[in-house]
mmCIF file of the N, C-alpha and C atoms, coordinates in Angstrom:
data_MODEL
# 
_entry.id   MODEL 
# 
loop_
_atom_site.group_PDB 
_atom_site.id 
_atom_site.type_symbol 
_atom_site.label_atom_id 
_atom_site.label_alt_id 
_atom_site.label_comp_id 
_atom_site.label_asym_id 
_atom_site.label_entity_id 
_atom_site.label_seq_id 
_atom_site.pdbx_PDB_ins_code 
_atom_site.Cartn_x 
_atom_site.Cartn_y 
_atom_site.Cartn_z 
_atom_site.occupancy 
_atom_site.B_iso_or_equiv 
_atom_site.pdbx_formal_charge 
_atom_site.auth_seq_id 
_atom_site.auth_comp_id 
_atom_site.auth_asym_id 
_atom_site.auth_atom_id 
_atom_site.pdbx_PDB_model_num 
ATOM 1   N N  . MET A 1 1  ? -125.935 132.057 -256.197 1.00 0.00 ? 1  MET A N  1 
ATOM 2   C CA . MET A 1 1  ? -126.930 132.875 -255.649 1.00 0.00 ? 1  MET A CA 1 
ATOM 3   C C  . MET A 1 1  ? -126.715 134.549 -256.475 1.00 0.00 ? 1  MET A C  1 
ATOM 4   N N  . THR A 1 2  ? -128.077 134.886 -256.586 1.00 0.00 ? 2  THR A N  1 
ATOM 5   C CA . THR A 1 2  ? -128.249 136.150 -256.913 1.00 0.00 ? 2  THR A CA 1 
ATOM 6   C C  . THR A 1 2  ? -128.969 137.037 -256.261 1.00 0.00 ? 2  THR A C  1 
ATOM 7   N N  . ARG A 1 3  ? -128.283 138.729 -256.841 1.00 0.00 ? 3  ARG A N  1 
ATOM 8   C CA . ARG A 1 3  ? -128.434 139.525 -255.882 1.00 0.00 ? 3  ARG A CA 1 
ATOM 9   C C  . ARG A 1 3  ? -129.431 140.415 -256.191 1.00 0.00 ? 3  ARG A C  1 
ATOM 10  N N  . LYS A 1 4  ? -130.384 140.816 -254.983 1.00 0.00 ? 4  LYS A N  1 
ATOM 11  C CA . LYS A 1 4  ? -131.251 141.227 -255.472 1.00 0.00 ? 4  LYS A CA 1 
ATOM 12  C C  . LYS A 1 4  ? -130.875 143.518 -255.734 1.00 0.00 ? 4  LYS A C  1 
ATOM 13  N N  . ALA A 1 5  ? -131.673 143.417 -256.630 1.00 0.00 ? 5  ALA A N  1 
ATOM 14  C CA . ALA A 1 5  ? -130.945 144.920 -257.268 1.00 0.00 ? 5  ALA A CA 1 
ATOM 15  C C  . ALA A 1 5  ? -131.311 145.644 -256.338 1.00 0.00 ? 5  ALA A C  1 
ATOM 16  N N  . PRO A 1 6  ? -130.632 146.955 -255.761 1.00 0.00 ? 6  PRO A N  1 
ATOM 17  C CA . PRO A 1 6  ? -130.847 147.872 -254.525 1.00 0.00 ? 6  PRO A CA 1 
ATOM 18  C C  . PRO A 1 6  ? -132.703 148.935 -254.977 1.00 0.00 ? 6  PRO A C  1 
ATOM 19  N N  . ASP A 1 7  ? -133.219 149.050 -254.324 1.00 0.00 ? 7  ASP A N  1 
ATOM 20  C CA . ASP A 1 7  ? -134.586 149.655 -254.644 1.00 0.00 ? 7  ASP A CA 1 
ATOM 21  C C  . ASP A 1 7  ? -134.267 150.846 -254.913 1.00 0.00 ? 7  ASP A C  1 
ATOM 22  N N  . LEU A 1 8  ? -134.896 151.517 -256.327 1.00 0.00 ? 8  LEU A N  1 
ATOM 23  C CA . LEU A 1 8  ? -134.579 152.664 -256.895 1.00 0.00 ? 8  LEU A CA 1 
ATOM 24  C C  . LEU A 1 8  ? -135.840 153.719 -256.436 1.00 0.00 ? 8  LEU A C  1 
ATOM 25  N N  . PRO A 1 9  ? -135.565 154.931 -256.259 1.00 0.00 ? 9  PRO A N  1 
ATOM 26  C CA . PRO A 1 9  ? -136.499 155.808 -255.672 1.00 0.00 ? 9  PRO A CA 1 
ATOM 27  C C  . PRO A 1 9  ? -137.691 155.801 -257.376 1.00 0.00 ? 9  PRO A C  1 
ATOM 28  N N  . ARG A 1 10 ? -139.030 155.949 -256.222 1.00 0.00 ? 10 ARG A N  1 
ATOM 29  C CA . ARG A 1 10 ? -140.313 155.710 -257.916 1.00 0.00 ? 10 ARG A CA 1 
ATOM 30  C C  . ARG A 1 10 ? -141.047 157.346 -257.161 1.00 0.00 ? 10 ARG A C  1 
ATOM 31  N N  . TYR A 1 11 ? -141.446 157.751 -258.643 1.00 0.00 ? 11 TYR A N  1 
ATOM 32  C CA . TYR A 1 11 ? -142.090 159.138 -259.133 1.00 0.00 ? 11 TYR A CA 1 
ATOM 33  C C  . TYR A 1 11 ? -143.292 158.577 -259.258 1.00 0.00 ? 11 TYR A C  1 
ATOM 34  N N  . HIS A 1 12 ? -144.446 159.220 -258.876 1.00 0.00 ? 12 HIS A N  1 
ATOM 35  C CA . HIS A 1 12 ? -145.395 159.387 -260.045 1.00 0.00 ? 12 HIS A CA 1 
ATOM 36  C C  . HIS A 1 12 ? -145.755 160.342 -260.653 1.00 0.00 ? 12 HIS A C  1 
ATOM 37  N N  . ASN A 1 13 ? -146.172 160.711 -261.946 1.00 0.00 ? 13 ASN A N  1 
ATOM 38  C CA . ASN A 1 13 ? -146.710 161.524 -262.978 1.00 0.00 ? 13 ASN A CA 1 
ATOM 39  C C  . ASN A 1 13 ? -146.025 162.643 -262.760 1.00 0.00 ? 13 ASN A C  1 
ATOM 40  N N  . THR A 1 14 ? -144.630 162.747 -262.136 1.00 0.00 ? 14 THR A N  1 
ATOM 41  C CA . THR A 1 14 ? -144.076 164.019 -262.036 1.00 0.00 ? 14 THR A CA 1 
ATOM 42  C C  . THR A 1 14 ? -142.344 163.537 -261.405 1.00 0.00 ? 14 THR A C  1 
ATOM 43  N N  . TYR A 1 15 ? -141.493 164.439 -261.730 1.00 0.00 ? 15 TYR A N  1 
ATOM 44  C CA . TYR A 1 15 ? -140.290 163.529 -261.221 1.00 0.00 ? 15 TYR A CA 1 
ATOM 45  C C  . TYR A 1 15 ? -139.725 164.905 -261.860 1.00 0.00 ? 15 TYR A C  1 
ATOM 46  N N  . PRO A 1 16 ? -138.088 164.953 -260.535 1.00 0.00 ? 16 PRO A N  1 
ATOM 47  C CA . PRO A 1 16 ? -137.120 166.199 -260.190 1.00 0.00 ? 16 PRO A CA 1 
ATOM 48  C C  . PRO A 1 16 ? -136.674 166.604 -261.696 1.00 0.00 ? 16 PRO A C  1 
ATOM 49  N N  . GLU A 1 17 ? -136.543 167.691 -262.203 1.00 0.00 ? 17 GLU A N  1 
ATOM 50  C CA . GLU A 1 17 ? -135.863 168.654 -262.947 1.00 0.00 ? 17 GLU A CA 1 
ATOM 51  C C  . GLU A 1 17 ? -134.334 168.036 -263.604 1.00 0.00 ? 17 GLU A C  1 
ATOM 52  N N  . GLY A 1 18 ? -133.588 167.349 -262.692 1.00 0.00 ? 18 GLY A N  1 
ATOM 53  C CA . GLY A 1 18 ? -132.232 167.351 -263.029 1.00 0.00 ? 18 GLY A CA 1 
ATOM 54  C C  . GLY A 1 18 ? -132.583 165.409 -263.710 1.00 0.00 ? 18 GLY A C  1 
ATOM 55  N N  . LEU A 1 19 ? -134.292 164.701 -263.666 1.00 0.00 ? 19 LEU A N  1 
ATOM 56  C CA . LEU A 1 19 ? -134.049 163.602 -264.441 1.00 0.00 ? 19 LEU A CA 1 
ATOM 57  C C  . LEU A 1 19 ? -134.832 163.619 -265.884 1.00 0.00 ? 19 LEU A C  1 
ATOM 58  N N  . ALA A 1 20 ? -134.632 162.541 -266.293 1.00 0.00 ? 20 ALA A N  1 
ATOM 59  C CA . ALA A 1 20 ? -135.417 162.277 -267.779 1.00 0.00 ? 20 ALA A CA 1 
ATOM 60  C C  . ALA A 1 20 ? -135.562 161.388 -268.092 1.00 0.00 ? 20 ALA A C  1 
ATOM 61  N N  . THR A 1 21 ? -136.851 161.063 -268.606 1.00 0.00 ? 21 THR A N  1 
ATOM 62  C CA . THR A 1 21 ? -137.084 159.543 -269.563 1.00 0.00 ? 21 THR A CA 1 
ATOM 63  C C  . THR A 1 21 ? -136.432 159.501 -271.164 1.00 0.00 ? 21 THR A C  1 
ATOM 64  N N  . ALA A 1 22 ? -135.917 158.369 -271.134 1.00 0.00 ? 22 ALA A N  1 
ATOM 65  C CA . ALA A 1 22 ? -135.101 158.900 -271.912 1.00 0.00 ? 22 ALA A CA 1 
ATOM 66  C C  . ALA A 1 22 ? -135.789 158.944 -273.685 1.00 0.00 ? 22 ALA A C  1 
ATOM 67  N N  . ALA A 1 23 ? -136.994 159.252 -273.576 1.00 0.00 ? 23 ALA A N  1 
ATOM 68  C CA . ALA A 1 23 ? -137.810 159.763 -274.338 1.00 0.00 ? 23 ALA A CA 1 
ATOM 69  C C  . ALA A 1 23 ? -137.755 161.450 -274.501 1.00 0.00 ? 23 ALA A C  1 
ATOM 70  N N  . ASP A 1 24 ? -137.953 162.285 -273.488 1.00 0.00 ? 24 ASP A N  1 
ATOM 71  C CA . ASP A 1 24 ? -137.441 163.356 -272.881 1.00 0.00 ? 24 ASP A CA 1 
ATOM 72  C C  . ASP A 1 24 ? -135.792 163.475 -273.316 1.00 0.00 ? 24 ASP A C  1 
ATOM 73  N N  . LEU A 1 25 ? -134.943 162.817 -272.943 1.00 0.00 ? 25 LEU A N  1 
ATOM 74  C CA . LEU A 1 25 ? -134.075 163.127 -273.724 1.00 0.00 ? 25 LEU A CA 1 
ATOM 75  C C  . LEU A 1 25 ? -133.687 162.869 -275.465 1.00 0.00 ? 25 LEU A C  1 
ATOM 76  N N  . GLU A 1 26 ? -134.133 161.747 -276.003 1.00 0.00 ? 26 GLU A N  1 
ATOM 77  C CA . GLU A 1 26 ? -133.984 161.651 -277.471 1.00 0.00 ? 26 GLU A CA 1 
ATOM 78  C C  . GLU A 1 26 ? -134.878 162.700 -278.091 1.00 0.00 ? 26 GLU A C  1 
ATOM 79  N N  . ALA A 1 27 ? -136.064 163.680 -277.711 1.00 0.00 ? 27 ALA A N  1 
ATOM 80  C CA . ALA A 1 27 ? -136.132 164.828 -278.456 1.00 0.00 ? 27 ALA A CA 1 
ATOM 81  C C  . ALA A 1 27 ? -135.109 165.896 -278.102 1.00 0.00 ? 27 ALA A C  1 
ATOM 82  N N  . LEU A 1 28 ? -134.386 165.701 -277.681 1.00 0.00 ? 28 LEU A N  1 
ATOM 83  C CA . LEU A 1 28 ? -133.052 166.691 -277.341 1.00 0.00 ? 28 LEU A CA 1 
ATOM 84  C C  . LEU A 1 28 ? -131.893 166.738 -278.217 1.00 0.00 ? 28 LEU A C  1 
ATOM 85  N N  . GLY A 1 29 ? -131.947 165.224 -278.651 1.00 0.00 ? 29 GLY A N  1 
ATOM 86  C CA . GLY A 1 29 ? -130.511 164.513 -279.089 1.00 0.00 ? 29 GLY A CA 1 
ATOM 87  C C  . GLY A 1 29 ? -130.066 163.855 -278.086 1.00 0.00 ? 29 GLY A C  1 
ATOM 88  N N  . LEU A 1 30 ? -130.058 163.324 -277.510 1.00 0.00 ? 30 LEU A N  1 
ATOM 89  C CA . LEU A 1 30 ? -129.707 162.942 -276.538 1.00 0.00 ? 30 LEU A CA 1 
ATOM 90  C C  . LEU A 1 30 ? -129.803 161.285 -276.126 1.00 0.00 ? 30 LEU A C  1 
ATOM 91  N N  . LYS A 1 31 ? -129.029 160.840 -275.355 1.00 0.00 ? 31 LYS A N  1 
ATOM 92  C CA . LYS A 1 31 ? -129.240 159.658 -274.777 1.00 0.00 ? 31 LYS A CA 1 
ATOM 93  C C  . LYS A 1 31 ? -128.838 159.014 -273.737 1.00 0.00 ? 31 LYS A C  1 
ATOM 94  N N  . PRO A 1 32 ? -129.388 158.299 -272.871 1.00 0.00 ? 32 PRO A N  1 
ATOM 95  C CA . PRO A 1 32 ? -128.992 158.068 -271.198 1.00 0.00 ? 32 PRO A CA 1 
ATOM 96  C C  . PRO A 1 32 ? -127.464 158.120 -271.521 1.00 0.00 ? 32 PRO A C  1 
ATOM 97  N N  . GLY A 1 33 ? -126.529 158.167 -270.016 1.00 0.00 ? 33 GLY A N  1 
ATOM 98  C CA . GLY A 1 33 ? -125.213 157.758 -270.436 1.00 0.00 ? 33 GLY A CA 1 
ATOM 99  C C  . GLY A 1 33 ? -125.142 156.618 -269.820 1.00 0.00 ? 33 GLY A C  1 
ATOM 100 N N  . SER A 1 34 ? -126.341 156.260 -269.069 1.00 0.00 ? 34 SER A N  1 
ATOM 101 C CA . SER A 1 34 ? -126.051 154.713 -268.583 1.00 0.00 ? 34 SER A CA 1 
ATOM 102 C C  . SER A 1 34 ? -127.110 153.842 -269.144 1.00 0.00 ? 34 SER A C  1 
ATOM 103 N N  . ILE A 1 35 ? -127.285 152.764 -269.125 1.00 0.00 ? 35 ILE A N  1 
ATOM 104 C CA . ILE A 1 35 ? -128.292 151.765 -269.159 1.00 0.00 ? 35 ILE A CA 1 
ATOM 105 C C  . ILE A 1 35 ? -129.306 151.668 -268.056 1.00 0.00 ? 35 ILE A C  1 
ATOM 106 N N  . ARG A 1 36 ? -128.885 152.067 -267.065 1.00 0.00 ? 36 ARG A N  1 
ATOM 107 C CA . ARG A 1 36 ? -129.111 151.766 -265.839 1.00 0.00 ? 36 ARG A CA 1 
ATOM 108 C C  . ARG A 1 36 ? -129.813 153.198 -265.704 1.00 0.00 ? 36 ARG A C  1 
ATOM 109 N N  . PRO A 1 37 ? -131.630 152.772 -265.283 1.00 0.00 ? 37 PRO A N  1 
ATOM 110 C CA . PRO A 1 37 ? -131.890 154.475 -264.713 1.00 0.00 ? 37 PRO A CA 1 
ATOM 111 C C  . PRO A 1 37 ? -131.426 154.586 -263.506 1.00 0.00 ? 37 PRO A C  1 
ATOM 112 N N  . VAL A 1 38 ? -131.640 155.689 -262.783 1.00 0.00 ? 38 VAL A N  1 
ATOM 113 C CA . VAL A 1 38 ? -131.377 155.815 -261.574 1.00 0.00 ? 38 VAL A CA 1 
ATOM 114 C C  . VAL A 1 38 ? -133.006 155.977 -260.525 1.00 0.00 ? 38 VAL A C  1 
ATOM 115 N N  . ALA A 1 39 ? -133.905 155.759 -261.786 1.00 0.00 ? 39 ALA A N  1 
ATOM 116 C CA . ALA A 1 39 ? -135.231 155.926 -260.365 1.00 0.00 ? 39 ALA A CA 1 
ATOM 117 C C  . ALA A 1 39 ? -136.422 155.775 -261.666 1.00 0.00 ? 39 ALA A C  1 
ATOM 118 N N  . LEU A 1 40 ? -137.213 155.286 -260.960 1.00 0.00 ? 40 LEU A N  1 
ATOM 119 C CA . LEU A 1 40 ? -138.706 154.778 -261.941 1.00 0.00 ? 40 LEU A CA 1 
ATOM 120 C C  . LEU A 1 40 ? -139.766 155.886 -261.884 1.00 0.00 ? 40 LEU A C  1 
ATOM 121 N N  . LEU A 1 41 ? -140.088 155.964 -263.252 1.00 0.00 ? 41 LEU A N  1 
ATOM 122 C CA . LEU A 1 41 ? -141.335 157.042 -263.123 1.00 0.00 ? 41 LEU A CA 1 
ATOM 123 C C  . LEU A 1 41 ? -143.216 155.787 -263.092 1.00 0.00 ? 41 LEU A C  1 
ATOM 124 N N  . THR A 1 42 ? -143.852 155.977 -262.698 1.00 0.00 ? 42 THR A N  1 
ATOM 125 C CA . THR A 1 42 ? -144.923 155.015 -263.017 1.00 0.00 ? 42 THR A CA 1 
ATOM 126 C C  . THR A 1 42 ? -146.011 156.522 -263.521 1.00 0.00 ? 42 THR A C  1 
ATOM 127 N N  . TYR A 1 43 ? -146.495 156.522 -264.385 1.00 0.00 ? 43 TYR A N  1 
ATOM 128 C CA . TYR A 1 43 ? -147.743 157.392 -265.052 1.00 0.00 ? 43 TYR A CA 1 
ATOM 129 C C  . TYR A 1 43 ? -148.907 156.818 -265.121 1.00 0.00 ? 43 TYR A C  1 
ATOM 130 N N  . GLU A 1 44 ? -150.019 157.650 -264.855 1.00 0.00 ? 44 GLU A N  1 
ATOM 131 C CA . GLU A 1 44 ? -151.687 157.985 -265.768 1.00 0.00 ? 44 GLU A CA 1 
ATOM 132 C C  . GLU A 1 44 ? -151.843 158.838 -266.331 1.00 0.00 ? 44 GLU A C  1 
ATOM 133 N N  . ASP A 1 45 ? -151.903 158.364 -267.713 1.00 0.00 ? 45 ASP A N  1 
ATOM 134 C CA . ASP A 1 45 ? -152.604 159.746 -268.484 1.00 0.00 ? 45 ASP A CA 1 
ATOM 135 C C  . ASP A 1 45 ? -153.982 159.223 -269.046 1.00 0.00 ? 45 ASP A C  1 
ATOM 136 N N  . GLY A 1 46 ? -154.886 159.817 -268.847 1.00 0.00 ? 46 GLY A N  1 
ATOM 137 C CA . GLY A 1 46 ? -156.327 159.064 -269.258 1.00 0.00 ? 46 GLY A CA 1 
ATOM 138 C C  . GLY A 1 46 ? -156.159 157.900 -268.940 1.00 0.00 ? 46 GLY A C  1 
ATOM 139 N N  . ASP A 1 47 ? -156.324 156.917 -270.098 1.00 0.00 ? 47 ASP A N  1 
ATOM 140 C CA . ASP A 1 47 ? -156.915 155.597 -269.878 1.00 0.00 ? 47 ASP A CA 1 
ATOM 141 C C  . ASP A 1 47 ? -155.440 154.924 -269.959 1.00 0.00 ? 47 ASP A C  1 
ATOM 142 N N  . ARG A 1 48 ? -154.524 155.592 -270.331 1.00 0.00 ? 48 ARG A N  1 
ATOM 143 C CA . ARG A 1 48 ? -153.103 155.187 -270.369 1.00 0.00 ? 48 ARG A CA 1 
ATOM 144 C C  . ARG A 1 48 ? -152.299 155.189 -269.335 1.00 0.00 ? 48 ARG A C  1 
ATOM 145 N N  . SER A 1 49 ? -151.546 153.911 -268.866 1.00 0.00 ? 49 SER A N  1 
ATOM 146 C CA . SER A 1 49 ? -150.951 153.846 -267.408 1.00 0.00 ? 49 SER A CA 1 
ATOM 147 C C  . SER A 1 49 ? -149.893 153.135 -268.114 1.00 0.00 ? 49 SER A C  1 
ATOM 148 N N  . GLY A 1 50 ? -148.361 153.369 -267.043 1.00 0.00 ? 50 GLY A N  1 
ATOM 149 C CA . GLY A 1 50 ? -147.156 152.485 -267.646 1.00 0.00 ? 50 GLY A CA 1 
ATOM 150 C C  . GLY A 1 50 ? -146.410 153.356 -266.359 1.00 0.00 ? 50 GLY A C  1 
ATOM 151 N N  . MET A 1 51 ? -144.801 151.859 -266.414 1.00 0.00 ? 51 MET A N  1 
ATOM 152 C CA . MET A 1 51 ? -143.800 152.479 -266.074 1.00 0.00 ? 51 MET A CA 1 
ATOM 153 C C  . MET A 1 51 ? -142.288 152.538 -267.027 1.00 0.00 ? 51 MET A C  1 
ATOM 154 N N  . CYS A 1 52 ? -141.567 153.550 -266.788 1.00 0.00 ? 52 CYS A N  1 
ATOM 155 C CA . CYS A 1 52 ? -140.364 153.785 -267.637 1.00 0.00 ? 52 CYS A CA 1 
ATOM 156 C C  . CYS A 1 52 ? -139.297 154.245 -266.588 1.00 0.00 ? 52 CYS A C  1 
ATOM 157 N N  . GLY A 1 53 ? -137.997 154.312 -266.916 1.00 0.00 ? 53 GLY A N  1 
ATOM 158 C CA . GLY A 1 53 ? -136.673 154.623 -266.800 1.00 0.00 ? 53 GLY A CA 1 
ATOM 159 C C  . GLY A 1 53 ? -136.722 156.405 -266.614 1.00 0.00 ? 53 GLY A C  1 
ATOM 160 N N  . LEU A 1 54 ? -135.972 156.614 -265.039 1.00 0.00 ? 54 LEU A N  1 
ATOM 161 C CA . LEU A 1 54 ? -135.719 157.784 -265.575 1.00 0.00 ? 54 LEU A CA 1 
ATOM 162 C C  . LEU A 1 54 ? -134.205 157.669 -265.593 1.00 0.00 ? 54 LEU A C  1 
ATOM 163 N N  . PHE A 1 55 ? -133.109 158.974 -265.994 1.00 0.00 ? 55 PHE A N  1 
ATOM 164 C CA . PHE A 1 55 ? -132.147 158.411 -266.268 1.00 0.00 ? 55 PHE A CA 1 
ATOM 165 C C  . PHE A 1 55 ? -131.378 160.097 -265.622 1.00 0.00 ? 55 PHE A C  1 
ATOM 166 N N  . GLU A 1 56 ? -130.720 160.598 -265.095 1.00 0.00 ? 56 GLU A N  1 
ATOM 167 C CA . GLU A 1 56 ? -129.492 161.770 -264.361 1.00 0.00 ? 56 GLU A CA 1 
ATOM 168 C C  . GLU A 1 56 ? -129.522 162.931 -266.493 1.00 0.00 ? 56 GLU A C  1 
ATOM 169 N N  . ARG A 1 57 ? -129.683 163.997 -266.275 1.00 0.00 ? 57 ARG A N  1 
ATOM 170 C CA . ARG A 1 57 ? -129.665 164.887 -267.239 1.00 0.00 ? 57 ARG A CA 1 
ATOM 171 C C  . ARG A 1 57 ? -127.731 165.151 -267.861 1.00 0.00 ? 57 ARG A C  1 
ATOM 172 N N  . GLU A 1 58 ? -127.444 165.641 -266.430 1.00 0.00 ? 58 GLU A N  1 
ATOM 173 C CA . GLU A 1 58 ? -126.239 165.524 -266.847 1.00 0.00 ? 58 GLU A CA 1 
ATOM 174 C C  . GLU A 1 58 ? -125.306 164.077 -267.122 1.00 0.00 ? 58 GLU A C  1 
ATOM 175 N N  . ALA A 1 59 ? -125.419 163.024 -267.133 1.00 0.00 ? 59 ALA A N  1 
ATOM 176 C CA . ALA A 1 59 ? -125.114 161.989 -267.476 1.00 0.00 ? 59 ALA A CA 1 
ATOM 177 C C  . ALA A 1 59 ? -125.132 161.659 -269.256 1.00 0.00 ? 59 ALA A C  1 
ATOM 178 N N  . ALA A 1 60 ? -126.456 162.384 -269.186 1.00 0.00 ? 60 ALA A N  1 
ATOM 179 C CA . ALA A 1 60 ? -126.432 162.367 -271.072 1.00 0.00 ? 60 ALA A CA 1 
ATOM 180 C C  . ALA A 1 60 ? -125.758 162.328 -271.916 1.00 0.00 ? 60 ALA A C  1 
ATOM 181 N N  . VAL A 1 61 ? -125.805 161.819 -273.157 1.00 0.00 ? 61 VAL A N  1 
ATOM 182 C CA . VAL A 1 61 ? -124.821 162.051 -273.921 1.00 0.00 ? 61 VAL A CA 1 
ATOM 183 C C  . VAL A 1 61 ? -125.086 161.971 -275.984 1.00 0.00 ? 61 VAL A C  1 
ATOM 184 N N  . LEU A 1 62 ? -124.668 162.643 -276.166 1.00 0.00 ? 62 LEU A N  1 
ATOM 185 C CA . LEU A 1 62 ? -125.126 163.013 -277.794 1.00 0.00 ? 62 LEU A CA 1 
ATOM 186 C C  . LEU A 1 62 ? -125.650 161.779 -278.262 1.00 0.00 ? 62 LEU A C  1 
ATOM 187 N N  . LYS A 1 63 ? -126.281 161.475 -278.799 1.00 0.00 ? 63 LYS A N  1 
ATOM 188 C CA . LYS A 1 63 ? -127.220 160.396 -279.483 1.00 0.00 ? 63 LYS A CA 1 
ATOM 189 C C  . LYS A 1 63 ? -126.154 159.634 -280.643 1.00 0.00 ? 63 LYS A C  1 
ATOM 190 N N  . ASP A 1 64 ? -125.030 160.439 -281.373 1.00 0.00 ? 64 ASP A N  1 
ATOM 191 C CA . ASP A 1 64 ? -124.780 159.675 -282.084 1.00 0.00 ? 64 ASP A CA 1 
ATOM 192 C C  . ASP A 1 64 ? -122.983 158.907 -281.635 1.00 0.00 ? 64 ASP A C  1 
ATOM 193 N N  . SER A 1 65 ? -123.079 159.364 -280.517 1.00 0.00 ? 65 SER A N  1 
ATOM 194 C CA . SER A 1 65 ? -121.321 158.876 -279.320 1.00 0.00 ? 65 SER A CA 1 
ATOM 195 C C  . SER A 1 65 ? -122.051 157.745 -278.961 1.00 0.00 ? 65 SER A C  1 
ATOM 196 N N  . PRO A 1 66 ? -120.349 156.646 -278.874 1.00 0.00 ? 66 PRO A N  1 
ATOM 197 C CA . PRO A 1 66 ? -120.968 155.392 -278.287 1.00 0.00 ? 66 PRO A CA 1 
ATOM 198 C C  . PRO A 1 66 ? -121.443 155.758 -276.464 1.00 0.00 ? 66 PRO A C  1 
ATOM 199 N N  . SER A 1 67 ? -122.155 155.076 -276.071 1.00 0.00 ? 67 SER A N  1 
ATOM 200 C CA . SER A 1 67 ? -122.274 155.169 -274.291 1.00 0.00 ? 67 SER A CA 1 
ATOM 201 C C  . SER A 1 67 ? -121.330 154.821 -273.494 1.00 0.00 ? 67 SER A C  1 
ATOM 202 N N  . PRO A 1 68 ? -120.568 155.494 -272.741 1.00 0.00 ? 68 PRO A N  1 
ATOM 203 C CA . PRO A 1 68 ? -119.377 155.767 -271.874 1.00 0.00 ? 68 PRO A CA 1 
ATOM 204 C C  . PRO A 1 68 ? -119.110 153.867 -271.308 1.00 0.00 ? 68 PRO A C  1 
ATOM 205 N N  . ASN A 1 69 ? -120.540 153.220 -271.177 1.00 0.00 ? 69 ASN A N  1 
ATOM 206 C CA . ASN A 1 69 ? -120.582 152.011 -270.672 1.00 0.00 ? 69 ASN A CA 1 
ATOM 207 C C  . ASN A 1 69 ? -120.399 150.593 -272.140 1.00 0.00 ? 69 ASN A C  1 
ATOM 208 N N  . GLN A 1 70 ? -119.775 151.560 -272.977 1.00 0.00 ? 70 GLN A N  1 
ATOM 209 C CA . GLN A 1 70 ? -119.628 150.393 -274.513 1.00 0.00 ? 70 GLN A CA 1 
ATOM 210 C C  . GLN A 1 70 ? -118.057 150.510 -275.052 1.00 0.00 ? 70 GLN A C  1 
ATOM 211 N N  . GLU A 1 71 ? -117.877 149.264 -275.309 1.00 0.00 ? 71 GLU A N  1 
ATOM 212 C CA . GLU A 1 71 ? -116.252 149.266 -275.795 1.00 0.00 ? 71 GLU A CA 1 
ATOM 213 C C  . GLU A 1 71 ? -116.161 149.809 -276.718 1.00 0.00 ? 71 GLU A C  1 
ATOM 214 N N  . ALA A 1 72 ? -114.863 150.169 -276.827 1.00 0.00 ? 72 ALA A N  1 
ATOM 215 C CA . ALA A 1 72 ? -114.687 150.441 -278.505 1.00 0.00 ? 72 ALA A CA 1 
ATOM 216 C C  . ALA A 1 72 ? -113.959 149.623 -278.922 1.00 0.00 ? 72 ALA A C  1 
ATOM 217 N N  . SER A 1 73 ? -114.541 149.361 -280.360 1.00 0.00 ? 73 SER A N  1 
ATOM 218 C CA . SER A 1 73 ? -114.175 148.499 -280.923 1.00 0.00 ? 73 SER A CA 1 
ATOM 219 C C  . SER A 1 73 ? -112.765 148.792 -282.004 1.00 0.00 ? 73 SER A C  1 
# 
């Protein structure tokens, strides 16, 4: 039996300051602190549209460091 994932909050074209896309974080030299987004963003920009995950800015880690949920080798 499979479990249904809980519904995530959804935002359209804008999102709260405490959240960021993976691209936003990468531009700052950071990466998400988890692989699961905490919310979803749908966007439309001219003829482009899509959806991406939003992550907590406070949980972001430096790009060169292992993610907290990765096992140490």
